N, C-alpha and C positions, 0 to 999 in steps of 0.2 A: 406538240409533245417534244420535250427536250432530248436532243441526241448528243452523246458524248462518248469519248473514248473510254473503254473499260481496261485501264492500264494493266492491272494485275490479274485480270480474268481472261487471259488469252486462251485458256482451254475452251471457253465458250465461243469467243469471237472466231478463233481459227477453225474449230470444228463446225462452225455455223456458216462457213464460207459458201457462197452460191456456186463456186467453181467445183465443189466436191459433188460426186454423183449421189443421187438419192437412191437408197437401197431398200427402204421400207416406207410404207405409207405413214407410219407414226413419225418418222424423221421428216417427211415432207410436210406433215401437219404442223410439227414443232417449228420448222423453219419458216413456213408460210406466215404463222402468227407472229413469230419473232420479227420478220421483215415488216409486217403491218405496224407492230409496236414501235419500230424505229423509223417509220415513215419512208421505208424503201419499197414503194408500191410497184415499181418496175421490176424489182427483184422478186417480189411476191408473185407477180404475173407470170414470171418464168417457170413457176412451179405448177402452172395450170394448163389445161388442154387447149387445143386450137379453138374448139367450139366456145370455151369459156372466154378466151381472149376476144373472140368475135363479138361477144355480147357485152363485155366489161372492159373498159380501158382504165389506165392508172388514175386518171382524174376521178372517175366514178367510184373506183375502189377507195381512194383517199376520202372522198365525201362520205362514203358508207361507213368507214372506220371512224371517222371524226364524229359522225352522228351517234354511233354506238358508244363512244367514250363520253359524249355529252349526256346521254341518257343513263348510263350505268356508272359513270365515274371513270377515272383514269385506269387503263389496263395495268394489272400487276404481274400476273403469272398464269401458267397453265399446269395441269397435272395430268400426266398420261398413266393410264392403268396398266400395271405390270402384267396382268394376266390376260390382256386383251390381244387378239390376233393382230400382229403388227402389219399385216398386209390385207386386212379386211377391206372389202369394197366400201364400207361405211364405217367411220371411226367417230367416236364421241369423246371429246376431252373436256375436262372441267376447267373453265376459265374463271379467273378471279379478277374482278374489277374493284375499284375503291368502295362502291356501295353495294355490289351484288355478286353472287356466285351464279354462274349460268353455264349449262352444257352447250358446247359448240360442236356441231356435227358436220363432218366433211365427207364427201363422196369422191371415189377415185376411179380411174380406168386401169387397164392392165399395165400401163407404163408408169404407174405411181403418180400420175398427174391428177390434179384436183379438177373435177368437172362441176362442182357446186358445193355450197355450204349453207347452213342456216343455224340460227340460234333459237333456243327455246323461248316461247312467248312470255312465260311467267317466271322470270328469274327469282331466285331466293335472296332476300335482303340480308346483307351481312350484319353481324353485330358490330358495335363500335370498336374497330380494330386499333384505334388510337389509345384506347383505355387499357390499362394494365389488366390482363386476365386475373392476376393475383390481387387486384384491387388495392394496390399501393396508391397513396395520394399523389395526383399528378396536377401540374399547373402548366397551362399553355403560355409560352413566352414568345414575345416579338422584340427583337433588338435591332436598332438602327445601326447599319454599318456603312461603309463607303459605297454609295450607288444603290442602296436598297435596304430591305428589311430581311433579317434572318429569323425563321420560325423554328422553335424548338420546344422541348418538354422537360420540365424539372420533375423528377420523381423523388419522393422522400420515404423514409421508414414510416410505418403505421403509427409509431409513437415517437415522433421526431423530438430531438433534443436540441437545446441551444448549443451553438458552435459546433454542430456536427460537420464532419468533412463532406465535401462534394467533389465528385469526379466528373470532368468534362470529356465526353466521348466524342472523338473525331472520326467520322466515317471514312471508308476506304474509297477507291477510285470510281470514276464514272458517276452515273445517276443513282448511287446508292443512298437511300434515305435514312432518316434518324432511327428506323427500326432495324436496319441492316438488309433491306430489300431493294430490288431494282427492276426495271422493265425488261431486263434481259433474261428473266426467268429465275433469279435468286429470290427465294421467299423463305427465309430461315428464321427471321425475327431475332437474329443474334444479338443486336444492341438492345432491344427491348428486354430479352432474357437476361442480358448482362446487367441492366439497370435494376431489374427485379432481384437479382442475386445480391447486388450491392445493398439495395434497400432492406433486404432480409437480414443483413448484417450490420445495420445501423449507419450506412453510408448513402448520402443522397447522390443524385446524378443529374447531369444535363446532357441530353443528346439533341442534335439539331440536324435540319436539312441544310446542306451547304448551298451556297449561292447557285441559282439556276437549277436547283433540284427540289422536287416536291412542293411544299408550300412556301419555299424561298425562291420561287421562279420569277417574281416581278422585279427584275433589276434593269437598271439603265444601261449597264454594260452589255454589249453584244457578245455573243458566244465566242467569235474569233478574236475578241480582244481580251478575254480572260487569261490571266497568267497565274503561275503558281503562287506568286507573292500575294495575290488577292485572297487566297484561301488562308494564308498565314496571317495577314492583317485581320481577317474576319475572326480567326481563332483567338488573337490577342485581345480584340475588342470584347468578345464574348467572355473570355476569362476575367477581364477587368470588370465586366458587368457582374459576374458571379461574386467576385471579391467585394463588390459594393453592397451585396445583400448581407444585412446584419445577422441573418439567420444562420449563416454558414461560417465554419472555421477554416480548416486547411483546404487548399485547392489542389486536387490531383488532375493531371491530364493524361488521358489514355488515348493513344492514336493507333488505329487498326489499319493494317496494310498501308496504302498510300497515306492515310491519315497519320501514320507514324512520322513520315517525313514532314508533314505539315506541323505536327505537334513538336517535333525536335527543333525546328527552326523558330516556331512561335515561342517555345519555352526559353530560348535565348533572351527574349525581351520580357516575356511575361513572368518568368522565374517562379513557377509553381512550387508547391512544397515537395512534390515528387512527379516524375514522369514515367509512364509505362509504354513501352514499344510492344504492341501486340501483333505478332505476325508481320512485322515491318521489314522492308527491304534493307539489305546491307550493301547494296551496290547501286550505281548510277542507273537510271531508267534505260538509257541507251544499251548498256550491257545486259540488263534483264531482258529486254526485247530480243536482242541478238541471241542470247542463250535459249530463249524459249522458241525461237524459230529454227534452231539447229536440227530438230527432228523433222522439219519440212524444208529440204534444200531448195526446192523450186521457189517457195515464198521468200526464203532467206536471201536468195540471189537477187530477187526483185526488190526487196526491202533495203538491201545494203546501200545503194546510192542515195536513197531517200533519207536514211538515217544519217548518212555522211553530210548531206546538205543541211539537215536539221541541227546537227552538231555545230555547223559553222554559223548558225543563226539565220539560215536562208529557208524561205518557203518554196513550195513547188506545187503546181496544179497537175503534174504528170504522175498521178497515183493509179496503179492498176486497180480494177474494180474489186478484186479479191482482198486488197489491202486497205480498202477505203475505211473500214471500221477502225483501223489502227492509225491511219495517217491522213484522214480527211482534211482538206484545206482549212475547214472552219476550226479545226482544233490544233493546227500546227503551231501557233504561237504559244499555246499552253505547253505543247510537247517541248519546244525549244527551251522555254523557261525551266521545265522540269529536268531537262538534260543537264542543266547547270548545277543541280543539287546532288551533292555526294553525302549520303547519310552518315558515312563513317567519319568524314571530316567534321560534319556539323555536331555530331554527338560528342566529339572531343571537347567542345566548348561548354558543355553542361556540367555543373558542379552540384546540383541537387541530387537527392537519392534517385537512382534509376533502376527500373526493373525491365528486363528484356526477356520476352516470351516467344518461344517458337513451338510449333507442333510437329511431331515426327511423321504425321501423315498429310501434311500440308502440301498439296500438289502444285501450288502457285508460288509459295515462298518457302523453299526448303529450309531446314534448320541451320544450314551453314550461314545463312544470312544473319540470324541471331548471333551465331558465334562470332561473325565478323564485327558486329556491332559491339559485342562484349570485348573483343580484342582492341577495338578502337578506344574504348573507355573502360579500362580494367576495374574501376571502382563499382561498376554496375553489377547488379545481381542478375545472373543468368538462369532462366527456368525453361527447361526443355520438357514439354508435356507429352507423354506417351499416348499415341493413338488420337491426338487432337488434330483436326484439319483446319483449313482456312476460314471456315464459317464457325469455328470454335466448338464444333460438335465431335463426339467420339465417332471415329470412322476408320475403316481399314485402308490399306494402301491401294487396293484395287480400285481403279479409276471409276468404273461404272457404279460401284457400290458407294464410293466416296461422294460422288456427285449427287446421289440420291438425297443426301442430307441437306443439300442446298435448297431443297423445296419441301422440307419437313419442318413446319413451324412447331409441331408437337414434341420434337426431339429435344431434350434438355441440353444445356451446355455441358461440356466436359467438366466433371466434378473437381478434378485436380486444378483446373484453371481458376475456378471459384475459390478454392482453398488457398492457392498460391497468391491470388490478388488480395484477398481479404487479410491474410497474414502480413503481406508487405505493407498494406495501407494502415494496419493497426500497430 
């Protein structure tokens, strides 16, 4: 299973650090499964009792988890019941795998340590989650790029017209797939819902799994050799592929979160008919990480020398365990290349129509980032959407309530986002 940095989802990675004390059994359950999903079996074992460790080592746990994923399909997310006793001796969480939905039951001792777990013997088979729930026509697409094949989905309106516009949606950071979901617990279907909203308004779309993500995992390039420009090159090739399809007319590029940075740089070469920055950063990645660590001084102090080395283009193997999800040696080359990208400088180079969108309740990329991008390119249209968060849903500023929308696939997109996007494109 592919492990990658979640560049703009620090709320998850920082709150999920193994160094933080477990206060409830539900938190232990969530972190345990998260560690399994990211292949951190030693970290998962730290959440178990002495008796459990005496019977199961990290190799056995790894083999067990791999077997589960082979039988059920790749793990996607878990759902914790809001009304369940957070410190019950036995907790059952709903786990979602690619092909099945299955209850996962864990047992705990008084110290919130896991003493055992089991999964229901007869899981419920999932419906085809790749298909549009609204039944818009979809086409599976595979495009050859440097080093491998990118897999994606073209969605069209139910009554497609000749020369209809098409929007290429570039996903955000880490292992976020074409639908807007990832193995770290984000299961909101944001990009799938976005594609449906566009199709409902006569606009086709192409969303794809980035290299080393989802169905685009079979690449010759090793993880620690991937750099930011690889994603840019992929976007250019994919955009050129869409331009070559006689069915479509205008080409729009929509980059979400880190995908905005990729899209901005790709647009310099691709020259689409318009570009949309959706919750995109307005600062260099190094600055973003430093600012997001301000609220955790101990971690910020440990991170500073690592960040300084990476800024100089140097790698390091001396990474504290609690910062491994941010600065693991395997992803440092990518971080170094990303540190070199300043979105405010890059967006100045674009002359096509631009739409910059920010959400007022975005916990990860505050609206000042959108304002900084607008200031860098005054010709751009700036749209600040009230009560929209990072996964494009309507949400309050309260962190706990906001984060609940990250796992709610049934919650629709913010209405004002759809209206603003469609008006701009038409």
